[in-house]
DSSP file (Angstrom, degrees, kcal/mol; ACC not computed):
  #  RESIDUE AA STRUCTURE BP1 BP2  ACC     N-H-->O    O-->H-N    N-H-->O    O-->H-N    TCO  KAPPA ALPHA  PHI   PSI    X-CA   Y-CA   Z-CA
    1    1 A M              0   0    0      0, 0.0     2,-0.1     0, 0.0     0, 0.0   0.000 360.0 360.0 360.0 131.5   86.8   88.3  115.4
    2    2 A A        -     0   0    0      1,-0.1     2,-0.1     2,-0.1     0, 0.0  -0.448 360.0-120.3 -77.6 150.2   87.9   90.4  112.5
    3    3 A S    >   -     0   0    0     -2,-0.1     3,-1.6     1,-0.1     4,-0.3  -0.361  27.7-103.5 -83.6 170.2   86.6   93.9  112.2
    4    4 A A  T >  S+     0   0    0      1,-0.3     3,-1.3     2,-0.2     4,-0.3   0.819 120.7  65.1 -62.7 -29.9   84.6   95.3  109.2
    5    5 A N  T >> S+     0   0    0      1,-0.3     4,-1.5     2,-0.2     3,-1.3   0.644  77.0  86.9 -69.8 -12.9   87.8   97.0  108.1
    6    6 A G  H <> S+     0   0    0     -3,-1.6     4,-2.5     1,-0.3    -1,-0.3   0.831  79.5  63.0 -55.4 -31.3   89.4   93.6  107.6
    7    7 A L  H <4 S+     0   0    0     -3,-1.3    -1,-0.3    -4,-0.3    -2,-0.2   0.839 102.8  49.4 -63.8 -31.0   87.9   93.6  104.1
    8    8 A H  H <4 S+     0   0    0     -3,-1.3     4,-0.4    -4,-0.3    -1,-0.2   0.878 118.7  37.3 -72.3 -37.3   90.0   96.7  103.2
    9    9 A F  H  X S+     0   0    0     -4,-1.5     4,-2.5     1,-0.2     3,-0.3   0.708  95.9  82.2 -89.3 -21.8   93.2   95.2  104.5
   10   10 A K  H  X S+     0   0    0     -4,-2.5     4,-2.5     1,-0.2     5,-0.2   0.902  92.2  46.8 -54.9 -49.9   92.7   91.6  103.4
   11   11 A P  H  > S+     0   0    0      0, 0.0     4,-0.9     0, 0.0    -1,-0.2   0.861 113.6  50.1 -62.7 -32.8   93.9   92.0   99.8
   12   12 A V  H  4 S+     0   0    0     -4,-0.4     3,-0.3    -3,-0.3    -2,-0.2   0.917 113.4  44.3 -69.1 -44.0   97.0   93.9  100.9
   13   13 A I  H  < S+     0   0    0     -4,-2.5    -1,-0.2     1,-0.2    -3,-0.2   0.868 111.3  53.8 -68.5 -37.8   98.0   91.4  103.5
   14   14 A E  H  < S+     0   0    0     -4,-2.5     2,-1.9    -5,-0.3    -1,-0.2   0.681  87.9  81.6 -74.4 -16.7   97.4   88.5  101.1
   15   15 A D    >X  +     0   0    0     -4,-0.9     3,-1.8    -3,-0.3     4,-1.0  -0.474  57.1 164.6 -84.7  67.8   99.7   90.0   98.5
   16   16 A T  T 34  +     0   0    0     -2,-1.9    37,-0.2     1,-0.3    -1,-0.2   0.717  63.3  69.5 -63.6 -21.8  102.7   88.6  100.3
   17   17 A R  T 34 S+     0   0    0      1,-0.2    -1,-0.3    -3,-0.2    -2,-0.1   0.810 114.8  27.2 -63.5 -28.5  104.9   89.2   97.2
   18   18 A H  T <4 S+     0   0    0     -3,-1.8     2,-0.4    -6,-0.2    -2,-0.2   0.450  94.1 118.5-110.4  -5.8  104.6   93.0   97.9
   19   19 A L     <  -     0   0    0     -4,-1.0    34,-2.9    -6,-0.1     2,-0.5  -0.510  42.9-167.0 -74.0 122.4  104.0   92.9  101.6
   20   20 A L  E     -a   53   0A   0     -2,-0.4    34,-0.2    32,-0.2    -2,-0.0  -0.933   2.0-169.9-107.5 130.7  106.6   94.8  103.7
   21   21 A V  E     -a   54   0A   0     32,-2.8    34,-2.4    -2,-0.5     2,-0.1  -0.902  14.7-144.9-126.6 100.8  106.5   94.2  107.4
   22   22 A P  E >>  -a   55   0A   0      0, 0.0     3,-2.1     0, 0.0     4,-0.9  -0.427  23.5-125.2 -59.9 137.0  108.7   96.4  109.6
   23   23 A V  H >> S+     0   0    0     32,-3.0     4,-1.3     1,-0.3     3,-0.6   0.829 111.4  61.4 -57.6 -31.7  109.9   94.2  112.5
   24   24 A I  H 3> S+     0   0    0     31,-0.3     4,-2.5     1,-0.2    -1,-0.3   0.768  94.0  63.5 -68.2 -22.8  108.5   96.7  115.0
   25   25 A A  H <> S+     0   0    0     -3,-2.1     4,-2.7     2,-0.2     5,-0.2   0.858  98.7  55.2 -66.3 -34.6  105.0   96.0  113.5
   26   26 A L  H <X S+     0   0    0     -4,-0.9     4,-2.6    -3,-0.6     5,-0.2   0.923 108.8  47.7 -62.4 -43.1  105.4   92.5  114.8
   27   27 A Y  H  X S+     0   0    0     -4,-1.3     4,-2.9     2,-0.2    -2,-0.2   0.954 113.3  47.2 -59.1 -51.5  106.0   93.9  118.2
   28   28 A E  H  X S+     0   0    0     -4,-2.5     4,-2.2     1,-0.2    -2,-0.2   0.907 114.6  45.8 -61.4 -43.9  103.0   96.3  118.0
   29   29 A V  H  X S+     0   0    0     -4,-2.7     4,-3.0     2,-0.2     5,-0.3   0.926 114.1  48.4 -65.4 -45.6  100.6   93.6  116.7
   30   30 A H  H  X S+     0   0    0     -4,-2.6     4,-2.6    -5,-0.2    -2,-0.2   0.937 110.8  51.2 -58.7 -47.6  101.8   91.1  119.3
   31   31 A K  H  < S+     0   0    0     -4,-2.9     4,-0.4    -5,-0.2    -1,-0.2   0.916 116.7  39.6 -54.5 -48.5  101.4   93.6  122.1
   32   32 A R  H >< S+     0   0    0     -4,-2.2     3,-1.0    -5,-0.2     4,-0.4   0.949 118.6  44.3 -70.9 -49.5   97.8   94.5  121.1
   33   33 A L  H >X S+     0   0    0     -4,-3.0     4,-2.1     1,-0.2     3,-1.4   0.847 103.8  63.3 -66.9 -34.8   96.5   91.1  120.2
   34   34 A S  T 3< S+     0   0    0     -4,-2.6    -1,-0.2    -5,-0.3    -2,-0.2   0.625  90.2  69.9 -70.5  -9.6   98.0   89.3  123.2
   35   35 A R  T <4 S+     0   0    0     -3,-1.0    -1,-0.3    -4,-0.4    -2,-0.2   0.820 120.7  10.1 -68.3 -31.7   95.8   91.4  125.5
   36   36 A N  T <4 S+     0   0    0     -3,-1.4    -2,-0.2    -4,-0.4    -1,-0.1   0.505 114.0  72.5-130.7  -7.1   92.7   89.7  124.4
   37   37 A L  S  < S-     0   0    0     -4,-2.1     5,-0.0     1,-0.1    -1,-0.0  -0.819  80.4 -97.9-118.0 153.7   93.5   86.6  122.2
   38   38 A P    >>  -     0   0    0      0, 0.0     4,-2.1     0, 0.0     3,-0.6  -0.298  37.9-111.6 -63.4 152.2   94.9   83.1  123.0
   39   39 A V  H 3> S+     0   0    0      1,-0.2     4,-2.6     2,-0.2     5,-0.2   0.856 115.4  57.1 -52.5 -42.5   98.6   82.6  122.3
   40   40 A E  H 3> S+     0   0    0      1,-0.2     4,-2.0     2,-0.2    -1,-0.2   0.881 107.8  46.2 -63.0 -39.2   97.9   80.2  119.4
   41   41 A I  H <> S+     0   0    0     -3,-0.6     4,-2.2     2,-0.2    -1,-0.2   0.912 112.0  50.6 -70.3 -42.9   95.8   82.8  117.5
   42   42 A V  H  X S+     0   0    0     -4,-2.1     4,-2.2     1,-0.2    -2,-0.2   0.929 110.1  51.6 -59.2 -44.4   98.4   85.6  118.1
   43   43 A A  H  X S+     0   0    0     -4,-2.6     4,-2.2     1,-0.2    -1,-0.2   0.904 108.5  50.6 -60.9 -41.8  101.1   83.2  116.8
   44   44 A R  H  X S+     0   0    0     -4,-2.0     4,-2.0     1,-0.2    -1,-0.2   0.891 108.6  52.0 -63.6 -38.9   99.1   82.5  113.7
   45   45 A C  H  X S+     0   0    0     -4,-2.2     4,-1.9     1,-0.2    -1,-0.2   0.914 110.6  47.8 -63.6 -42.0   98.6   86.2  113.0
   46   46 A L  H  X S+     0   0    0     -4,-2.2     4,-2.2     1,-0.2    -2,-0.2   0.880 107.9  55.7 -67.5 -36.7  102.4   86.8  113.3
   47   47 A E  H  < S+     0   0    0     -4,-2.2     4,-0.4     2,-0.2    -1,-0.2   0.901 107.1  50.1 -60.2 -40.9  103.1   83.8  111.0
   48   48 A V  H >< S+     0   0    0     -4,-2.0     3,-1.2     1,-0.2     4,-0.4   0.915 109.3  50.9 -62.9 -43.4  100.9   85.5  108.4
   49   49 A M  H >< S+     0   0    0     -4,-1.9     3,-1.6     1,-0.3    -1,-0.2   0.888 104.1  59.0 -60.5 -38.1  102.8   88.8  108.8
   50   50 A R  T 3< S+     0   0    0     -4,-2.2    -1,-0.3     1,-0.3     4,-0.2   0.589  85.7  77.7 -70.7  -9.5  106.1   86.9  108.3
   51   51 A L  T <  S+     0   0    0     -3,-1.2    -1,-0.3    -4,-0.4    -2,-0.2   0.773  91.3  65.0 -69.0 -23.6  105.0   85.7  104.9
   52   52 A G  S <  S-     0   0    0     -3,-1.6     2,-0.7    -4,-0.4   -32,-0.2  -0.140 112.5 -74.6 -81.1-174.0  105.8   89.2  103.7
   53   53 A R  E     -a   20   0A   0    -34,-2.9   -32,-2.8   -37,-0.2     2,-0.4  -0.800  47.5-142.0 -90.2 113.9  109.3   90.7  103.7
   54   54 A V  E     -a   21   0A   0     -2,-0.7     2,-0.6    -4,-0.2   -34,-0.0  -0.636  11.3-149.4 -80.6 127.6  110.3   91.5  107.3
   55   55 A L  E     -a   22   0A   0    -34,-2.4   -32,-3.0    -2,-0.4   -31,-0.3  -0.870   9.7-141.3-102.0 118.9  112.3   94.8  107.5
   56   56 A E        -     0   0    0     -2,-0.6     2,-1.1   -34,-0.2     5,-0.1  -0.379  19.3-115.5 -74.5 155.9  114.8   95.0  110.3
   57   57 A L        -     0   0    0     -2,-0.1    -1,-0.1     4,-0.1     2,-0.1  -0.786  45.2-178.0 -92.8  95.3  115.4   98.2  112.2
   58   58 A T     >  -     0   0    0     -2,-1.1     4,-2.0     1,-0.1     5,-0.1  -0.262  42.6 -98.9 -85.7 175.1  119.0   99.0  111.3
   59   59 A D  H  > S+     0   0    0      1,-0.2     4,-1.9     2,-0.2     5,-0.2   0.908 125.5  49.3 -61.6 -41.8  121.1  101.9  112.5
   60   60 A A  H  > S+     0   0    0      1,-0.2     4,-2.3     2,-0.2    -1,-0.2   0.892 111.6  49.2 -66.2 -38.5  120.4  103.9  109.3
   61   61 A R  H  > S+     0   0    0      2,-0.2     4,-2.2     1,-0.2    -1,-0.2   0.827 107.3  55.6 -69.6 -31.0  116.7  103.2  109.6
   62   62 A A  H  X S+     0   0    0     -4,-2.0     4,-1.9     2,-0.2    -1,-0.2   0.914 109.4  46.1 -65.5 -41.6  116.8  104.3  113.3
   63   63 A V  H  X S+     0   0    0     -4,-1.9     4,-2.1     2,-0.2    -2,-0.2   0.912 112.3  50.3 -67.5 -42.2  118.3  107.6  112.2
   64   64 A A  H  X S+     0   0    0     -4,-2.3     4,-2.4     1,-0.2    -1,-0.2   0.881 109.8  52.1 -63.1 -36.6  115.7  108.0  109.4
   65   65 A A  H  X S+     0   0    0     -4,-2.2     4,-2.8     2,-0.2    -1,-0.2   0.881 106.5  53.2 -66.5 -37.9  112.9  107.2  111.9
   66   66 A S  H  X S+     0   0    0     -4,-1.9     4,-2.0     2,-0.2    -2,-0.2   0.914 110.7  46.3 -62.2 -44.0  114.3  110.0  114.2
   67   67 A I  H  X S+     0   0    0     -4,-2.1     4,-2.3     1,-0.2    -2,-0.2   0.919 114.2  48.4 -64.3 -43.7  114.1  112.5  111.4
   68   68 A T  H  X S+     0   0    0     -4,-2.4     4,-2.2     2,-0.2     6,-0.2   0.885 108.5  54.0 -63.6 -40.4  110.6  111.3  110.5
   69   69 A A  H  X>S+     0   0    0     -4,-2.8     4,-1.3     1,-0.2     5,-1.1   0.919 111.8  44.8 -61.4 -43.5  109.5  111.5  114.1
   70   70 A S  H  <5S+     0   0    0     -4,-2.0    -2,-0.2     1,-0.2    -1,-0.2   0.910 114.5  48.4 -64.4 -43.8  110.7  115.2  114.3
   71   71 A A  H  <5S+     0   0    0     -4,-2.3    -2,-0.2     1,-0.2    -1,-0.2   0.834 127.3  23.9 -70.1 -31.5  109.1  116.1  111.0
   72   72 A H  H  <5S-     0   0    0     -4,-2.2    -1,-0.2    -5,-0.2    -2,-0.2   0.294 101.3-116.5-121.1   9.5  105.7  114.5  111.6
   73   73 A N  T  <5 +     0   0    0     -4,-1.3     2,-0.3     1,-0.2    -3,-0.2   0.936  61.7 154.4  56.9  50.6  105.5  114.5  115.5
   74   74 A L      < -     0   0    0     -5,-1.1    -1,-0.2    -6,-0.2    -2,-0.1  -0.810  45.4-113.4-110.6 150.1  105.4  110.6  115.5
   75   75 A A     >  -     0   0    0     -2,-0.3     4,-3.0     1,-0.1     5,-0.3  -0.285  43.0 -94.5 -69.1 165.2  106.4  108.2  118.2
   76   76 A L  H  > S+     0   0    0      1,-0.2     4,-2.8     2,-0.2     5,-0.2   0.921 123.1  44.8 -52.0 -55.2  109.3  105.9  117.7
   77   77 A A  H  > S+     0   0    0      1,-0.2     4,-2.4     2,-0.2    -1,-0.2   0.923 116.7  46.0 -59.7 -45.8  107.3  102.8  116.4
   78   78 A D  H  > S+     0   0    0      1,-0.2     4,-2.4     2,-0.2    -1,-0.2   0.904 113.8  48.1 -64.0 -40.5  105.1  105.0  114.1
   79   79 A A  H  X S+     0   0    0     -4,-3.0     4,-2.7     2,-0.2     5,-0.2   0.891 111.4  51.3 -68.3 -38.9  108.1  106.9  112.7
   80   80 A A  H  X S+     0   0    0     -4,-2.8     4,-1.9    -5,-0.3    -2,-0.2   0.938 113.2  43.7 -63.8 -47.2  110.0  103.7  112.1
   81   81 A M  H  X S+     0   0    0     -4,-2.4     4,-1.8    -5,-0.2    -2,-0.2   0.903 116.1  47.4 -66.7 -39.5  107.2  102.1  110.2
   82   82 A Y  H  X S+     0   0    0     -4,-2.4     4,-2.3    -5,-0.2    -2,-0.2   0.912 112.0  49.1 -67.8 -42.2  106.4  105.2  108.2
   83   83 A S  H  X S+     0   0    0     -4,-2.7     4,-2.4     1,-0.2    -1,-0.2   0.854 110.3  51.9 -68.3 -32.8  110.1  105.9  107.3
   84   84 A M  H  X S+     0   0    0     -4,-1.9     4,-1.5     2,-0.2    -1,-0.2   0.883 109.3  49.5 -70.3 -37.4  110.5  102.3  106.1
   85   85 A A  H  <>S+     0   0    0     -4,-1.8     5,-3.0     1,-0.2     3,-0.2   0.929 112.4  48.1 -63.4 -43.3  107.4  102.6  103.9
   86   86 A Q  H ><5S+     0   0    0     -4,-2.3     3,-1.5     1,-0.2    -2,-0.2   0.899 106.3  57.8 -64.6 -40.3  108.8  105.8  102.5
   87   87 A E  H 3<5S+     0   0    0     -4,-2.4    -1,-0.2     1,-0.3    -2,-0.2   0.854 114.2  38.0 -54.7 -37.7  112.2  104.1  102.0
   88   88 A H  T 3<5S-     0   0    0     -4,-1.5    -1,-0.3    -3,-0.2    -2,-0.2   0.250 109.8-118.6-102.0  12.7  110.6  101.5   99.8
   89   89 A N  T < 5 +     0   0    0     -3,-1.5     2,-0.3     1,-0.2    -3,-0.2   0.884  67.1 147.4  51.9  40.5  108.1  103.9   98.1
   90   90 A A      < -     0   0    0     -5,-3.0     2,-0.5    -6,-0.2    -1,-0.2  -0.683  53.3-111.9-105.4 157.7  105.4  101.7   99.6
   91   91 A T        -     0   0    0     -2,-0.3     2,-0.7    -3,-0.1    14,-0.2  -0.776  24.8-139.2 -88.0 130.5  101.9  102.6  100.8
   92   92 A L  E     -b  105   0B   0     12,-2.8    14,-3.1    -2,-0.5     2,-0.5  -0.831  15.3-158.2 -89.9 116.7  101.4  102.4  104.6
   93   93 A W  E     +b  106   0B   0     -2,-0.7     2,-0.3    12,-0.2    14,-0.2  -0.850  29.6 148.7 -97.1 127.1   98.0  100.9  105.3
   94   94 A T  E     -b  107   0B   0     12,-2.1    14,-2.6    -2,-0.5    -2,-0.0  -0.991  54.2-152.9-157.1 158.2   96.8  101.7  108.8
   95   95 A Q        +     0   0    0     -2,-0.3     2,-0.7    12,-0.2    15,-0.4   0.236  67.1 115.8-110.2   7.1   93.9  102.5  111.2
   96   96 A D    >   -     0   0    0      1,-0.2     3,-2.0    13,-0.1     4,-0.3  -0.690  59.0-151.4 -82.3 114.9   96.2  104.6  113.4
   97   97 A I  G >  S+     0   0    0     -2,-0.7     3,-1.3     1,-0.3    -1,-0.2   0.710  87.8  77.9 -62.7 -20.3   94.9  108.2  113.3
   98   98 A D  G 3  S+     0   0    0      1,-0.3    -1,-0.3     3,-0.0    -2,-0.0   0.716  96.0  48.2 -62.6 -17.8   98.5  109.4  113.9
   99   99 A Y  G X  S+     0   0    0     -3,-2.0     3,-2.4     2,-0.1    -1,-0.3   0.541  80.7 129.6 -96.7  -9.0   99.2  108.8  110.2
  100  100 A Q  T <  S+     0   0    0     -3,-1.3     6,-0.1    -4,-0.3    -3,-0.0  -0.210  76.9  11.3 -54.8 129.6   96.1  110.5  108.9
  101  101 A G  T 3  S+     0   0    0      1,-0.3    -1,-0.3     4,-0.2    -2,-0.1   0.323  91.7 131.1  87.3  -7.0   96.9  113.0  106.2
  102  102 A L    X   -     0   0    0     -3,-2.4     3,-1.2     1,-0.1    -1,-0.3  -0.557  66.2-101.9 -79.1 145.6  100.5  111.9  105.6
  103  103 A P  T 3  S+     0   0    0      0, 0.0     3,-0.1     0, 0.0    -1,-0.1  -0.367 105.7  23.8 -63.0 142.1  101.7  111.3  102.1
  104  104 A G  T 3  S+     0   0    0      1,-0.2   -12,-2.8   -13,-0.1     2,-0.4   0.647  96.8 119.7  77.8  15.7  101.9  107.6  101.1
  105  105 A V  E <   -b   92   0B   0     -3,-1.2     2,-0.8   -14,-0.2    -1,-0.2  -0.947  50.7-159.2-117.6 135.0   99.4  106.5  103.8
  106  106 A N  E     -b   93   0B   0    -14,-3.1   -12,-2.1    -2,-0.4     2,-0.4  -0.859  24.3-170.5-107.1  91.5   96.1  104.8  103.2
  107  107 A Y  E     -b   94   0B   0     -2,-0.8     2,-0.5   -14,-0.2   -12,-0.2  -0.728   9.7-176.2 -88.8 128.0   94.3  105.6  106.5
  108  108 A I        -     0   0    0    -14,-2.6     3,-0.1    -2,-0.4    -2,-0.0  -0.989  28.1-122.7-124.7 119.5   91.0  103.8  107.3
  109  109 A A        -     0   0    0     -2,-0.5   -13,-0.1     1,-0.1   -14,-0.0  -0.265  34.2 -99.6 -61.6 143.7   89.3  104.9  110.4
  110  110 A K        -     0   0    0    -15,-0.4     2,-0.3     1,-0.1    -1,-0.1  -0.347  37.3-117.8 -62.8 142.3   88.6  102.2  113.0
  111  111 A C              0   0    0      1,-0.2    -1,-0.1    -3,-0.1  -106,-0.0  -0.603 360.0 360.0 -80.7 142.1   85.0  100.8  113.0
  112  112 A G              0   0    0     -2,-0.3    -1,-0.2     0, 0.0    -2,-0.1   0.489 360.0 360.0  52.1 360.0   82.9  101.2  116.1
């Protein structure tokens, strides 16, 4: 079941021409969804994510993520996704409070 916040994210996800998906986001989404959803639904969600441009974690991006992690006190996955968004001058859309207040982030608090 989608959350009420799905309405905020739906247009962004559906704009696959502009959607950037850090490969580590696939990991994070799979990890979270596979706890409670059937394998088929998780696979469909990942397929939708793959409609966007999947960004690999290269050596240069790993170093940029390390710098970002230090500057903003972020964990590896969060720093990698944020630094990739910054690299592409893209807005990072998230419900993760760790990003709240960072430039270039559209943070929407989780419902309920």
